[in-house]
Structure formats: C-alpha cells, structure tokens
C-alpha positions as CSV (number, residue, x, y, z in Angstrom):
1,M,9.7,172.7,-19.6
2,G,5.7,172.2,-18.4
3,E,7.0,169.2,-16.3
4,E,6.8,169.0,-12.3
5,V,9.9,170.0,-10.6
6,R,10.8,168.2,-7.3
7,G,7.0,167.3,-6.7
8,R,6.2,171.0,-7.6
9,A,3.1,172.1,-9.8
10,P,4.4,174.0,-12.8
11,V,5.0,177.6,-12.4
12,G,1.7,179.3,-12.8
13,R,-0.6,176.1,-11.6
14,T,-1.8,175.6,-8.4
15,T,-2.9,172.3,-7.1
16,P,-5.7,171.7,-4.2
17,E,-2.8,170.9,-1.8
18,D,-0.9,174.0,-2.6
19,P,-0.8,176.3,1.0
20,V,-1.6,179.3,-1.0
21,V,-4.8,177.9,-2.2
22,L,-5.4,176.6,1.1
23,L,-4.8,180.2,2.2
24,E,-6.9,181.3,-0.1
25,K,-10.3,180.7,2.5
26,P,-9.0,181.7,6.1
27,H,-7.6,185.2,4.7
28,R,-11.2,185.9,3.2
29,L,-12.9,184.8,6.2
30,K,-10.4,186.6,8.0
31,Q,-11.2,189.9,5.7
32,A,-14.9,189.5,6.1
33,G,-14.4,189.4,9.7
34,A,-15.5,185.9,10.0
35,L,-11.8,185.2,11.9
36,S,-10.4,187.0,14.4
37,D,-6.1,187.5,13.9
38,A,-5.9,184.6,16.5
39,E,-7.8,182.3,14.6
40,Y,-6.4,182.9,11.0
41,E,-2.8,182.7,12.6
42,A,-4.0,179.3,14.1
43,Q,-5.3,178.2,10.7
44,K,-2.5,179.7,9.0
45,A,0.3,177.9,10.9
46,R,-1.9,174.2,11.0
47,I,-1.6,174.7,7.2
48,L,1.7,175.6,6.9
49,G,2.6,172.8,9.2
50,A,4.6,175.2,11.6
C-alpha cells in the first residue's frame, strides 16, 4: 500500500496539516498551565474547523 488514500497520509504518518499534529502544541501549553480550558477549546475548535 504505502500510498495516500483519499487525500490522507498513509497510516502511521502525519503531515503538518494533520489536526492531531496541530493540536499537540495547544495541548502541551494547556498541560503546562499556559492556556486556560476556554483558550484550549477555542484553539481546538479553530483547528478542527468547528
């Protein structure tokens, strides 16, 4: 396999645009206390397009 399926990266590989990758930084900042729950949720909604 190893090919992209329907525009998604192969399993086990991420791209810089992958929501999981984009959520890592705000998640770390929230864990460190640099973002409030509300700020994290706002970032998450923005990244996920909700």
